[in-house]
N, C-alpha and C positions, 0 to 999 in steps of 0.2 A: 466579530473578533478583530484582534487587532492585527496588524500587518507581520509582526514578530512573531505572534501565535501560528498565523497562517504560513509562515516562512517555516516555522519548525512542522506543522502537520505535512507537509507538501516533504520536506526532508525525511521525516520518520516512514512516511509511506515509501521512498526509495529505498530507507534503510533497511524494511522489513522485507519487501521484496527483493533485494539484493540479497538476503538474509537468507531466503528462500529459495534463492536460486530461478526466481521465475524473471522472465524475460518481458520487458514492456510490450512487446507484441502478444504475450499471453493474457495479460492483464487486460489490453487492449480487444483481444478478441473475447474474452469473459465479460466485459463492459458492453461490448456492442460498437464500439469506437474505433478509430484507427490509430495506429501505433503513434502518428504523428500528435493526433488529439491527446492521448495517454502521455507522451511523452511533457506537452504544453502543462498537464496538470502537474507533474513532477517537477517542472521547473517555476511554477506559479506563475505562468504566463495565461492563465486563464481562470475563471471565479468557478467553484466546485460548491455544488449543493449538497447539504447534508446528507442526501438520500445517497449521493454518488460516493461519497467518503464511506458512508455505510455498507454499500456493495463493495468498496474496495476491501474495507476491514473483511468482510466474510469471505472473498475471495482469498485473503491473505491468513484465514484462521487465525483472527485476533480479535478483541474489542476494540471498540470505539474510542475508549479510554487509552488502551495502548498506542492507539495512533496518535493522539493527542499528547499524551505523557509517557512516550518510549523511554526505557532507560535498559541498558544492556541486560539486566538481570531477568527482564521480561523476556529477552530472547533465548537466555539460557535455560528458561523454564519449559519452554515448548517441548513437548515430547518428542523423543527421537523417530518415533514411527513416522510423525507426521512431517518433520523434516525431510525423512527419504522417501517421500511419496514422488511417483513418477508422474510428472504432469503429462496428460494426453489429451489430446482436443478431439 
């Protein structure tokens, strides 16, 4: 992937996470990494494997394609009941 595509992927992950009202700490916990390590993913400071992106997609309840090619319409189509989930750990 080109650097521009990777930056978009990292940005989209953050956008979807914020849209879901999930904290970095929550995603880090689900991924089994530290919050600092997760922050580096969103900032693009670390290499990320396809399997890690897929794991993030599962947690965010979106497809891999949504992470790569996010648009506002995608977020608006997410069912309200999914958005209202109470995150419990």
